[in-house]
All heavy atoms as an XYZ file, in Angstrom:
840
protein
N       0.849     -1.178      0.000
C       0.000      0.000      0.000
C       0.889      1.234      0.000
O       1.976      1.227      0.566
C      -0.902      0.024      1.231
O      -1.822     -1.041      1.184
N       0.408      2.270     -0.633
C       1.142      3.528     -0.745
C       0.234      4.674     -0.340
O      -0.984      4.583     -0.448
C       1.585      3.761     -2.197
C       2.444      2.702     -2.852
C       2.470      2.899     -4.358
C       3.847      2.748     -2.290
N       0.858      5.772      0.092
C       0.105      6.991      0.362
C       0.891      8.155     -0.231
O       2.125      8.139     -0.252
C      -0.167      7.185      1.870
C      -1.151      8.325      2.090
C       1.112      7.374      2.641
C      -1.765      8.355      3.469
N       0.156      9.123     -0.749
C       0.800     10.275     -1.378
C       0.025     11.536     -1.042
O      -1.132     11.484     -0.631
C       0.860     10.093     -2.892
N       0.688     12.656     -1.229
C       0.045     13.960     -1.092
C       0.189     14.664     -2.439
O       1.184     14.490     -3.142
C       0.682     14.781      0.059
C       2.150     15.065     -0.191
C      -0.084     16.080      0.302
N      -0.843     15.421     -2.818
C      -0.814     16.168     -4.077
C      -0.177     17.525     -3.809
O      -0.690     18.323     -3.025
C      -2.229     16.336     -4.615
C      -2.271     16.891     -5.997
C      -2.536     18.163     -6.363
C      -2.029     16.167     -7.208
N      -2.474     18.290     -7.719
C      -2.165     17.080     -8.268
C      -1.703     14.850     -7.496
C      -1.994     16.721     -9.596
C      -1.537     14.489     -8.814
C      -1.686     15.421     -9.853
N       0.980     17.748     -4.415
C       1.699     19.013     -4.244
C       2.216     19.492     -5.591
O       2.778     18.717     -6.355
C       2.903     18.849     -3.313
C       2.557     18.709     -1.881
C       3.812     18.813     -1.040
N       3.477     18.621      0.358
C       4.345     18.306      1.279
N       5.604     18.145      0.974
N       3.974     18.164      2.523
N       2.025     20.777     -5.837
C       2.563     21.419     -7.034
C       2.239     20.636     -8.309
O       3.091     20.421     -9.162
C       4.068     21.639     -6.880
C       4.391     22.547     -5.712
C       5.889     22.755     -5.512
O       6.682     22.431     -6.426
O       6.256     23.239     -4.435
N       1.002     20.156     -8.380
C       0.521     19.496     -9.584
C       0.957     18.065     -9.771
O       0.800     17.507    -10.861
N       1.495     17.431     -8.722
C       1.889     16.031     -8.853
C       1.780     15.311     -7.516
O       1.772     15.939     -6.458
C       3.297     15.886     -9.416
C       4.380     16.398     -8.490
C       5.776     16.197     -9.127
N       6.813     16.447     -8.151
C       7.287     15.548     -7.290
N       6.822     14.338     -7.277
N       8.239     15.862     -6.441
N       1.680     13.993     -7.594
C       1.610     13.178     -6.390
C       3.019     12.954     -5.841
O       3.933     12.600     -6.587
C       0.958     11.833     -6.689
N       3.169     13.173     -4.540
C       4.448     12.963     -3.860
C       4.252     11.831     -2.855
O       3.452     11.947     -1.927
C       4.846     14.249     -3.131
C       6.077     14.144     -2.288
C       6.295     15.427     -1.492
O       6.161     16.525     -2.056
O       6.588     15.307     -0.277
N       4.954     10.710     -3.060
C       4.828      9.580     -2.157
C       5.362      9.927     -0.777
O       6.365     10.615     -0.643
C       5.569      8.358     -2.709
C       4.963      7.737     -3.960
C       5.866      6.649     -4.509
C       3.587      7.191     -3.673
N       4.666      9.458      0.236
C       5.017      9.732      1.629
C       5.655      8.479      2.218
O       5.068      7.385      2.148
C       3.763     10.126      2.434
C       3.215     11.455      1.905
C       4.068     10.199      3.925
C       1.915     11.874      2.552
N       6.834      8.617      2.827
C       7.457      7.444      3.452
C       6.766      7.070      4.757
O       6.202      7.914      5.450
C       8.891      7.904      3.706
C       8.805      9.388      3.813
C       7.662      9.807      2.913
N       6.815      5.766      5.062
C       6.258      5.304      6.337
C       7.289      5.519      7.455
O       8.345      6.131      7.222
C       5.805      3.848      6.229
C       6.939      2.898      5.878
O       8.110      3.146      6.134
N       6.587      1.778      5.274
N       7.011      5.015      8.634
C       7.889      5.218      9.785
C       9.268      4.594      9.580
O      10.231      4.988     10.241
C       7.232      4.639     11.039
N       9.381      3.642      8.648
C      10.669      3.007      8.356
C      11.418      3.709      7.229
O      12.482      3.275      6.821
C      10.454      1.532      7.993
C       9.797      0.672      9.074
C       9.535     -0.733      8.541
C      10.664      0.638     10.316
N      10.823      4.785      6.692
C      11.450      5.520      5.607
C      11.195      4.927      4.235
O      11.780      5.368      3.244
N      10.314      3.943      4.150
C       9.992      3.301      2.878
C       8.642      3.805      2.385
O       7.745      4.068      3.186
C       9.941      1.781      3.060
C      11.253      1.201      3.564
C      11.145     -0.241      4.013
O      10.007     -0.754      4.139
O      12.200     -0.851      4.251
N       8.473      3.922      1.078
C       7.183      4.395      0.556
C       6.170      3.269      0.420
O       4.974      3.522      0.393
C       7.335      5.156     -0.784
C       8.111      6.448     -0.584
C       7.957      4.289     -1.846
N       6.637      2.025      0.351
C       5.731      0.881      0.244
C       5.522      0.259      1.621
O       6.478     -0.118      2.295
C       6.305     -0.165     -0.712
C       5.470     -1.423     -0.922
C       4.131     -1.077     -1.566
C       6.223     -2.412     -1.778
N       4.262      0.190      2.034
C       3.886     -0.476      3.281
C       3.162     -1.762      2.910
O       2.083     -1.712      2.322
C       2.963      0.424      4.135
O       3.672      1.618      4.483
C       2.505     -0.289      5.398
N       3.755     -2.917      3.211
C       3.075     -4.169      2.877
C       1.704     -4.250      3.542
O       1.542     -3.878      4.708
C       4.012     -5.242      3.431
C       5.352     -4.588      3.491
C       5.065     -3.148      3.834
N       0.728     -4.729      2.810
C      -0.617     -4.922      3.362
C      -0.631     -6.244      4.116
O      -1.138     -7.255      3.643
C      -1.665     -4.901      2.248
O      -1.747     -3.616      1.690
N      -0.042     -6.202      5.291
C       0.048     -7.365      6.169
C      -0.268     -6.900      7.587
O       0.070     -5.778      7.971
C       1.440     -7.973      6.106
N      -0.927     -7.777      8.351
C      -1.312     -7.474      9.730
C      -0.973     -8.684     10.585
O      -1.155     -9.827     10.166
C      -2.822     -7.159      9.831
C      -3.238     -6.925     11.278
C      -3.185     -5.953      8.970
N      -0.472     -8.414     11.789
C      -0.157     -9.488     12.716
C      -0.600     -9.072     14.117
O      -0.531     -7.895     14.482
C       1.348     -9.777     12.701
O       1.660    -10.888     13.512
N      -1.060    -10.037     14.881
C      -1.467     -9.816     16.268
C      -0.348    -10.331     17.162
O      -0.065    -11.538     17.183
C      -2.779    -10.547     16.556
C      -3.353    -10.398     17.960
C      -3.763     -8.964     18.229
C      -4.539    -11.329     18.144
N       0.302     -9.424     17.884
C       1.404     -9.808     18.770
C       0.852    -10.548     19.986
O      -0.340    -10.465     20.286
C       2.180     -8.566     19.207
C       3.602     -8.876     19.639
O       3.991    -10.057     19.662
O       4.337     -7.921     19.957
N       1.708    -11.263     20.680
C       1.283    -12.049     21.834
C       0.685    -11.178     22.939
O      -0.152    -11.625     23.711
C       2.457    -12.867     22.389
C       2.824    -14.065     21.528
C       3.585    -13.703     20.243
O       4.027    -12.540     20.069
O       3.723    -14.592     19.385
N       1.111     -9.901     23.005
C       0.571     -8.998     24.027
C      -0.727     -8.323     23.586
O      -1.279     -7.484     24.294
C       1.612     -7.956     24.429
C       1.943     -6.969     23.314
O       1.337     -7.029     22.218
O       2.833     -6.121     23.536
N      -1.216     -8.696     22.392
C      -2.478     -8.147     21.891
C      -2.323     -6.942     20.990
O      -3.303     -6.475     20.419
N      -1.106     -6.418     20.853
C      -0.913     -5.258     19.986
C      -0.935     -5.691     18.520
O      -0.630     -6.826     18.171
C       0.381     -4.527     20.327
O       1.495     -5.372     20.148
N      -1.319     -4.748     17.673
C      -1.446     -4.987     16.240
C      -0.199     -4.470     15.543
O       0.206     -3.321     15.763
C      -2.685     -4.269     15.671
C      -3.965     -4.743     16.355
C      -2.756     -4.413     14.157
C      -4.439     -6.107     15.948
N       0.384     -5.294     14.707
C       1.521     -4.894     13.881
C       1.043     -4.800     12.443
O       0.269     -5.649     11.981
C       2.650     -5.920     13.988
C       3.162     -6.213     15.392
C       4.117     -7.395     15.362
C       3.830     -5.000     15.985
N       1.499     -3.778     11.733
C       1.097     -3.562     10.343
C       2.352     -3.330      9.509
O       3.321     -2.740      9.976
C       0.157     -2.334     10.230
C      -0.160     -2.013      8.776
C      -1.119     -2.559     11.011
N       2.324     -3.786      8.271
C       3.415     -3.497      7.350
C       4.533     -4.515      7.415
O       4.300     -5.721      7.564
N       5.772     -4.034      7.307
C       6.944     -4.914      7.244
C       7.073     -5.811      8.465
O       7.436     -6.983      8.340
C       8.217     -4.082      7.070
O       8.204     -3.419      5.837
N       6.800     -5.270      9.642
C       6.889     -6.080     10.865
C       5.901     -7.238     10.812
O       6.226     -8.364     11.201
C       6.639     -5.219     12.095
N       4.704     -6.980     10.317
C       3.697     -8.035     10.193
C       4.078     -9.024      9.099
O       3.928    -10.234      9.275
C       2.329     -7.422      9.906
N       4.587     -8.522      7.995
C       4.987     -9.411      6.898
C       6.108    -10.353      7.341
O       6.122    -11.536      6.994
C       5.421     -8.615      5.679
C       5.759     -9.531      4.495
C       6.159     -8.785      3.277
N       7.380     -8.041      3.567
C       7.904     -7.139      2.760
N       7.325     -6.843      1.629
N       9.013     -6.511      3.081
N       7.034     -9.861      8.146
C       8.132    -10.697      8.635
C       7.625    -11.841      9.506
O       8.251    -12.892      9.584
C       9.126     -9.843      9.412
N       6.479    -11.648     10.146
C       5.918    -12.670     11.034
C       5.053    -13.706     10.298
O       4.592    -14.657     10.913
C       5.102    -11.993     12.135
C       5.965    -11.215     13.123
C       5.134    -10.370     14.072
N       4.073    -11.090     14.725
C       4.123    -11.590     15.953
N       5.209    -11.448     16.681
N       3.085    -12.214     16.472
N       4.851    -13.527      8.996
C       4.029    -14.484      8.246
C       4.586    -15.898      8.339
O       3.818    -16.865      8.409
C       3.904    -14.067      6.782
C       2.989    -12.881      6.494
C       3.161    -12.417      5.058
C       1.545    -13.226      6.789
N       5.898    -16.047      8.362
C       6.497    -17.375      8.445
C       6.769    -17.797      9.881
O       6.661    -18.971     10.206
C       7.806    -17.463      7.634
O       8.686    -16.427      8.068
C       7.538    -17.332      6.150
N       7.089    -16.845     10.748
C       7.411    -17.206     12.136
C       6.177    -17.323     13.017
O       6.194    -18.038     14.011
C       8.374    -16.184     12.759
O       7.760    -14.887     12.758
C       9.695    -16.142     12.005
N       5.107    -16.604     12.687
C       3.864    -16.618     13.460
C       2.662    -16.722     12.514
O       1.817    -15.824     12.459
C       3.744    -15.353     14.314
C       4.808    -15.207     15.339
N       6.075    -14.751     15.036
C       4.798    -15.462     16.663
C       6.799    -14.726     16.137
N       6.055    -15.159     17.141
N       2.572    -17.801     11.743
C       1.524    -17.889     10.717
C       0.100    -17.901     11.260
O      -0.829    -17.534     10.531
C       1.848    -19.200      9.989
C       2.623    -20.001     10.982
C       3.398    -19.003     11.795
N      -0.103    -18.277     12.509
C      -1.451    -18.290     13.081
C      -1.844    -16.930     13.660
O      -2.968    -16.749     14.111
C      -1.563    -19.366     14.163
C      -1.301    -20.793     13.685
C      -1.398    -21.776     14.852
C      -2.261    -21.177     12.570
N      -0.914    -15.993     13.618
C      -1.175    -14.663     14.161
C      -0.977    -13.567     13.111
O      -1.010    -12.388     13.437
C      -0.259    -14.402     15.354
C      -0.425    -15.424     16.476
C       0.460    -15.147     17.660
N      -0.050    -14.138     18.567
C      -1.088    -14.278     19.370
N      -1.782    -15.392     19.354
N      -1.454    -13.313     20.184
N      -0.749    -13.959     11.848
C      -0.409    -13.002     10.799
C      -1.158    -13.310      9.510
O      -1.482    -14.464      9.238
C       1.098    -13.052     10.534
O       1.830    -12.917     11.729
N      -1.398    -12.263      8.718
C      -2.124    -12.443      7.464
C      -1.718    -11.361      6.458
O      -1.355    -10.247      6.833
C      -3.655    -12.426      7.692
C      -4.126    -11.068      8.161
C      -4.415    -12.867      6.472
N      -1.767    -11.753      5.186
C      -1.590    -10.821      4.064
C      -2.565    -11.275      2.979
O      -3.270    -12.262      3.151
C      -0.149    -10.845      3.561
N      -2.635    -10.572      1.895
C      -3.513    -10.923      0.759
C      -4.973    -11.031      1.179
O      -5.708    -11.877      0.689
C      -3.040    -12.205      0.084
N      -5.400    -10.166      2.077
C      -6.787    -10.177      2.544
C      -7.671     -9.222      1.762
O      -8.878     -9.359      1.768
C      -6.861     -9.837      4.038
C      -6.039     -8.650      4.440
C      -6.496     -7.363      4.243
C      -4.784     -8.831      4.996
C      -5.732     -6.270      4.601
C      -4.010     -7.745      5.370
C      -4.477     -6.462      5.164
N      -7.089     -8.264      1.059
C      -7.889     -7.254      0.352
C      -8.798     -7.875     -0.702
O      -9.906     -7.407     -0.918
C      -6.978     -6.222     -0.309
C      -6.276     -5.314      0.644
C      -5.439     -4.345     -0.161
C      -4.596     -3.465      0.688
N      -3.770     -2.577     -0.148
N      -8.313     -8.930     -1.341
C      -9.107     -9.545     -2.406
C     -10.400    -10.165     -1.902
O     -11.262    -10.517     -2.678
C      -8.280    -10.551     -3.190
C      -7.841    -11.760     -2.381
C      -6.847    -12.617     -3.121
N      -5.626    -11.852     -3.279
C      -4.826    -11.934     -4.324
N      -5.084    -12.774     -5.286
N      -3.754    -11.194     -4.412
N     -10.544    -10.314     -0.589
C     -11.757    -10.893     -0.003
C     -12.735     -9.840      0.506
O     -13.754    -10.184      1.098
C     -11.387    -11.849      1.133
C     -10.617    -13.042      0.643
C      -9.242    -13.110      0.806
C     -11.260    -14.087     -0.014
C      -8.521    -14.203      0.344
C     -10.548    -15.182     -0.479
C      -9.179    -15.224     -0.300
O      -8.465    -16.302     -0.758
N     -12.430     -8.566      0.283
C     -13.340     -7.522      0.732
C     -14.695     -7.703      0.046
O     -14.770     -8.027     -1.130
C     -12.751     -6.139      0.470
C     -11.613     -5.867      1.435
S     -10.728     -4.321      1.225
C     -12.000     -3.117      1.168
N     -15.748     -7.554      0.821
C     -17.091     -7.744      0.290
C     -17.585     -9.174      0.427
O     -18.719     -9.472      0.074
N     -16.741    -10.051      0.960
C     -17.144    -11.441      1.146
C     -17.415    -11.703      2.632
O     -17.234    -10.825      3.470
C     -16.039    -12.390      0.661
O     -14.956    -12.396      1.573
N     -17.831    -12.918      2.937
C     -18.078    -13.314      4.329
C     -16.834    -13.904      5.000
O     -16.909    -14.367      6.129
C     -19.214    -14.343      4.394
C     -20.546    -13.737      4.016
O     -20.729    -12.523      4.223
O     -21.406    -14.478      3.508
N     -15.704    -13.903      4.299
C     -14.480    -14.509      4.831
C     -14.037    -13.801      6.106
O     -14.124    -12.594      6.224
C     -13.371    -14.460      3.793
C     -12.095    -15.130      4.257
C     -11.364    -15.746      3.114
C     -10.056    -16.363      3.531
N     -10.207    -17.615      4.226
N     -13.564    -14.597      7.062
C     -13.016    -14.092      8.325
C     -11.603    -14.629      8.467
O     -11.305    -15.752      8.048
C     -13.846    -14.548      9.525
C     -15.288    -14.091      9.523
C     -15.390    -12.592      9.786
N     -16.760    -12.122      9.817
C     -17.415    -11.632      8.790
N     -16.848    -11.593      7.621
N     -18.648    -11.179      8.911
N     -10.741    -13.840      9.053
C      -9.363    -14.238      9.303
C      -9.145    -14.297     10.799
O      -9.466    -13.354     11.522
C      -8.389    -13.226      8.680
C      -8.457    -13.200      7.181
C      -9.351    -12.363      6.526
C      -7.638    -14.008      6.416
C      -9.422    -12.330      5.151
C      -7.703    -13.987      5.034
C      -8.595    -13.148      4.400
N      -8.605    -15.414     11.256
C      -8.336    -15.594     12.674
C      -6.866    -15.309     12.940
O      -5.983    -15.935     12.336
C      -8.678    -17.028     13.122
O     -10.061    -17.267     12.833
C      -8.433    -17.216     14.604
N      -6.628    -14.353     13.805
C      -5.274    -14.020     14.251
C      -5.239    -14.254     15.751
O      -5.896    -13.527     16.510
C      -4.919    -12.571     13.942
C      -5.036    -12.121     12.480
C      -4.608    -10.671     12.336
C      -4.211    -13.007     11.577
N      -4.525    -15.277     16.167
C      -4.527    -15.622     17.574
C      -5.930    -16.009     18.001
O      -6.533    -16.894     17.412
N      -6.462    -15.292     18.992
C      -7.805    -15.592     19.491
C      -8.851    -14.590     18.994
O      -9.963    -14.563     19.486
C      -7.800    -15.623     21.023
C      -7.378    -14.309     21.643
O      -6.941    -13.394     20.901
O      -7.458    -14.178     22.874
N      -8.497    -13.778     17.992
C      -9.420    -12.775     17.468
C      -9.722    -13.039     15.995
O      -8.892    -13.587     15.278
C      -8.823    -11.368     17.619
C      -8.673    -10.973     19.077
C      -8.041     -9.615     19.252
N      -8.777     -8.565     18.568
C      -8.315     -7.319     18.443
N      -7.155     -6.981     18.976
N      -9.028     -6.403     17.822
N     -10.927    -12.637     15.586
C     -11.311    -12.745     14.184
C     -11.469    -11.348     13.592
O     -11.934    -10.426     14.270
C     -12.611    -13.518     14.037
C     -12.435    -14.999     14.211
C     -13.577    -15.762     13.569
O     -14.648    -15.224     13.318
N     -13.333    -17.024     13.281
N     -11.104    -11.224     12.319
C     -11.177     -9.961     11.608
C     -11.806    -10.174     10.245
O     -11.559    -11.196      9.591
C      -9.779     -9.370     11.395
C      -9.051     -9.012     12.649
C      -8.289     -9.960     13.320
C      -9.114     -7.735     13.165
C      -7.602     -9.634     14.476
C      -8.426     -7.396     14.315
C      -7.677     -8.352     14.979
N     -12.570     -9.191      9.784
C     -13.062     -9.190      8.411
C     -11.970     -8.572      7.534
O     -11.079     -7.864      8.025
C     -14.348     -8.360      8.273
O     -14.032     -6.981      8.560
C     -15.449     -8.869      9.199
N     -12.032     -8.814      6.226
C     -11.069     -8.164      5.328
C     -11.128     -6.635      5.436
O     -10.103     -5.964      5.362
C     -11.497     -8.638      3.941
C     -12.275     -9.883      4.175
C     -12.926     -9.720      5.506
N     -12.330     -6.117      5.658
C     -12.481     -4.665      5.780
C     -11.795     -4.146      7.039
O     -11.174     -3.063      7.019
C     -13.970     -4.290      5.791
C     -14.686     -4.541      4.470
C     -15.132     -5.983      4.259
O     -14.987     -6.833      5.160
O     -15.628     -6.276      3.155
N     -11.893     -4.890      8.132
C     -11.226     -4.482      9.381
C      -9.709     -4.503      9.217
O      -9.015     -3.584      9.671
C     -11.642     -5.396     10.530
C     -13.069     -5.199     10.972
C     -13.551     -6.254     11.942
O     -13.133     -7.442     11.843
O     -14.380     -5.896     12.802
N      -9.197     -5.530      8.554
C      -7.754     -5.609      8.318
C      -7.294     -4.473      7.411
O      -6.260     -3.847      7.662
C      -7.396     -6.970      7.721
C      -7.623     -8.160      8.646
C      -7.550     -9.462      7.869
C      -6.640     -8.152      9.803
N      -8.071     -4.181      6.377
C      -7.738     -3.075      5.478
C      -7.764     -1.746      6.221
O      -6.923     -0.875      5.980
C      -8.703     -3.040      4.299
O      -8.559     -4.201      3.508
N      -8.707     -1.589      7.132
C      -8.794     -0.363      7.928
C      -7.552     -0.192      8.806
O      -7.089      0.937      9.018
C     -10.054     -0.374      8.783
N      -7.001     -1.286      9.304
C      -5.775     -1.202     10.099
C      -4.606     -0.714      9.248
O      -3.800      0.103      9.692
C      -5.465     -2.563     10.727
C      -6.443     -3.023     11.799
C      -6.201     -4.487     12.165
C      -6.352     -2.139     13.042
N      -4.531     -1.192      8.011
C      -3.478     -0.730      7.103
C      -3.680      0.747      6.776
O      -2.738      1.549      6.819
C      -3.432     -1.586      5.818
C      -2.446     -1.009      4.806
C      -3.076     -3.029      6.153
N      -4.921      1.123      6.471
C      -5.203      2.531      6.168
C      -4.903      3.432      7.358
O      -4.385      4.544      7.198
C      -6.660      2.700      5.732
C      -7.020      2.114      4.370
C      -8.521      2.199      4.131
C      -6.257      2.808      3.263
N      -5.207      2.960      8.563
C      -4.905      3.743      9.761
C      -3.414      3.953      9.933
O      -2.971      5.044     10.333
N      -2.637      2.943      9.609
C      -1.184      3.065      9.675
C      -0.674      4.073      8.645
O       0.185      4.911      8.948
C      -0.545      1.690      9.444
O       0.850      1.772      9.445
N      -1.212      4.004      7.434
C      -0.835      4.962      6.388
C      -1.210      6.382      6.789
O      -0.439      7.327      6.574
C      -1.508      4.599      5.064
C      -1.049      3.305      4.397
C      -1.940      2.997      3.197
C       0.397      3.377      3.992
N      -2.376      6.550      7.383
C      -2.828      7.868      7.831
C      -1.881      8.421      8.898
O      -1.479      9.587      8.842
C      -4.251      7.785      8.389
C      -4.812      9.105      8.895
C      -6.228      8.904      9.430
C      -6.899     10.197      9.822
N      -6.443     10.772     11.072
N      -1.497      7.590      9.851
C      -0.568      8.027     10.902
C       0.778      8.429     10.299
O       1.376      9.437     10.709
C      -0.397      6.917     11.933
N       1.260      7.669      9.319
C       2.517      8.017      8.654
C       2.395      9.353      7.926
O       3.312     10.182      7.986
C       2.928      6.923      7.664
C       3.367      5.640      8.349
O       3.842      5.698      9.509
O       3.246      4.575      7.724
N       1.274      9.567      7.248
C       1.070     10.829      6.530
C       1.011     11.999      7.495
O       1.616     13.050      7.253
C      -0.211     10.758      5.693
N       0.302     11.828      8.599
C       0.208     12.918      9.580
C       1.568     13.237     10.186
O       1.901     14.409     10.382
C      -0.808     12.549     10.656
C      -2.228     12.555     10.127
C      -3.277     12.124     11.125
O      -2.945     11.434     12.114
O      -4.456     12.472     10.901
N       2.376     12.220     10.454
C       3.715     12.446     10.993
C       4.591     13.165      9.970
O       5.329     14.101     10.307
C       4.351     11.121     11.408
N       4.491     12.766      8.722
C       5.299     13.366      7.657
C       4.878     14.815      7.378
O       5.726     15.688      7.192
C       5.173     12.531      6.385
C       5.947     13.055      5.230
N       7.307     12.870      5.097
C       5.564     13.763      4.133
C       7.723     13.450      3.984
N       6.672     13.986      3.380
N       3.571     15.038      7.335
C       3.054     16.369      6.994
C       3.013     17.318      8.179
O       2.920     18.536      8.002
C       1.651     16.235      6.385
C       1.565     15.435      5.084
C       0.115     15.179      4.717
C       2.306     16.146      3.963
N       3.022     16.756      9.389
C       2.943     17.585     10.585
C       1.580     18.204     10.804
O       1.463     19.252     11.433
N       0.552     17.559     10.299
C      -0.814     18.069     10.446
C      -1.796     16.915     10.301
O      -1.465     15.882      9.710
C      -1.113     19.153      9.405
C      -0.916     18.697      7.976
S      -0.952     20.034      6.775
C      -2.684     20.133      6.451
N      -3.013     17.081     10.826
C      -4.018     16.017     10.695
C      -4.448     15.811      9.243
O      -4.479     16.761      8.457
C      -5.201     16.528     11.526
C      -4.673     17.635     12.356
C      -3.491     18.196     11.638
N      -4.769     14.584      8.903
C      -5.313     14.243      7.588
C      -6.779     13.889      7.806
O      -7.098     12.994      8.583
C      -4.562     13.048      6.962
C      -5.244     12.596      5.683
C      -3.110     13.412      6.710
N      -7.672     14.626      7.129
C      -9.103     14.388      7.336
C      -9.833     13.973      6.057
O     -10.983     13.564      6.111
C      -9.768     15.632      7.932
O      -9.603     16.732      7.054
N      -9.170     14.086      4.907
C      -9.781     13.655      3.652
C      -8.754     12.849      2.860
O      -7.555     13.058      2.986
C     -10.259     14.844      2.793
O      -9.140     15.678      2.501
C     -11.328     15.652      3.511
N      -9.264     11.937      2.042
C      -8.369     11.101      1.240
C      -9.120     10.536      0.046
O     -10.340     10.439      0.059
C      -7.821      9.956      2.081
N      -8.365     10.137     -0.960
C      -8.875      9.380     -2.091
C      -8.224      8.008     -1.983
O      -7.010      7.901     -1.874
C      -8.508     10.038     -3.439
C      -8.931      9.160     -4.599
C      -9.114     11.423     -3.528
N      -9.038      6.964     -1.992
C      -8.528      5.600     -1.845
C      -8.782      4.857     -3.143
O      -9.913      4.810     -3.629
C      -9.225      4.877     -0.669
C      -8.962      5.637      0.628
C      -8.734      3.437     -0.570
C      -9.771      5.129      1.803
N      -7.731      4.277     -3.705
C      -7.909      3.486     -4.919
C      -8.285      2.058     -4.551
O      -8.004      1.593     -3.462
C      -6.634      3.513     -5.778
O      -5.600      2.868     -5.096
N      -8.899      1.372     -5.473
C      -9.422      0.026     -5.242
C      -8.419     -1.001     -5.745
O      -7.927     -0.893     -6.862
C     -10.773     -0.142     -5.988
C     -11.298     -1.551     -5.821
C     -11.779      0.890     -5.486
N      -8.106     -2.011     -4.923
C      -7.189     -3.063     -5.381
C      -7.729     -3.770     -6.615
O      -8.938     -3.898     -6.802
C      -7.145     -4.037     -4.198
C      -7.632     -3.261     -3.035
C      -8.576     -2.226     -3.568
N      -6.832     -4.221     -7.445
C      -7.216     -4.860     -8.701
C      -7.784     -6.257     -8.514
O      -8.392     -6.797     -9.419
C      -6.009     -4.924     -9.631
N      -7.612     -6.873     -7.354
C      -7.990     -8.270     -7.181
C      -9.245     -8.476     -6.360
O      -9.419     -9.513     -5.751
C      -6.831     -9.042     -6.556
C      -5.636     -9.087     -7.457
C      -4.480     -8.423     -7.119
C      -5.672     -9.782     -8.656
C      -3.382     -8.455     -7.949
C      -4.582     -9.821     -9.498
C      -3.431     -9.152     -9.135
O      -2.359     -9.181     -9.963
N     -10.164     -7.496     -6.328
C     -11.458     -7.724     -5.697
C     -12.176     -8.863     -6.423
O     -12.009     -9.028     -7.631
C     -12.341     -6.487     -5.790
C     -12.153     -5.485     -4.694
C     -12.806     -4.278     -4.772
C     -11.365     -5.720     -3.596
C     -12.677     -3.332     -3.769
C     -11.221     -4.796     -2.588
C     -11.869     -3.594     -2.675
N     -12.990     -9.581     -5.712
C     -13.810    -10.588     -6.375
C     -14.957     -9.874     -7.068
O     -15.172     -8.682     -6.898
C     -14.355    -11.585     -5.348
O     -15.323    -10.953     -4.535
N     -15.719    -10.600     -7.869
C     -16.855    -10.005     -8.573
C     -17.930     -9.520     -7.611
O     -18.730     -8.663     -7.951
C     -17.457    -10.998     -9.560
C     -16.537    -11.235    -10.743
O     -15.674    -10.376    -11.008
O     -16.695    -12.272    -11.398
N     -17.971    -10.098     -6.399
C     -18.960     -9.653     -5.411
C     -18.721     -8.224     -5.057
O     -19.541     -7.461     -4.690
C     -18.892    -10.526     -4.172
C     -19.295    -11.964     -4.427
C     -19.126    -12.824     -3.187
O     -18.042    -13.361     -3.006
O     -20.098    -12.905     -2.429
C-alpha cells in the first residue's frame, strides 16, 4: 500500500515510519495483543503464521473471516488497520491532521 500527497501538480509519495514508501498490506497480532502492520507483520508471516495475514484485500465484500490468535477480523477491518497506519505516517510526515483522502481500489477484488 502507498500513500501520497498532491503538491505542485503532482503526487508525492510519503514514506512510512521506516522511511519506505511501500507499506506491505500485512497485519499481525502480537502475543501482548498489539497490532503490527506493514513490514513487521509481513516478517511474522512465516514465524507466526497463526497470528499473521496478508492478501486479505481480495476478499473484501465477502463473508471470509481471518483468525489471528484468538481474534477474528473481516477483510475490511484488516484493510482499515493498514489505512490507519498509512494515515498516521502521513500525519507524521506532513505535521498536520489528515481528514480527507482518495482511496484506490485493489485490482484483485472478487466479482462480489
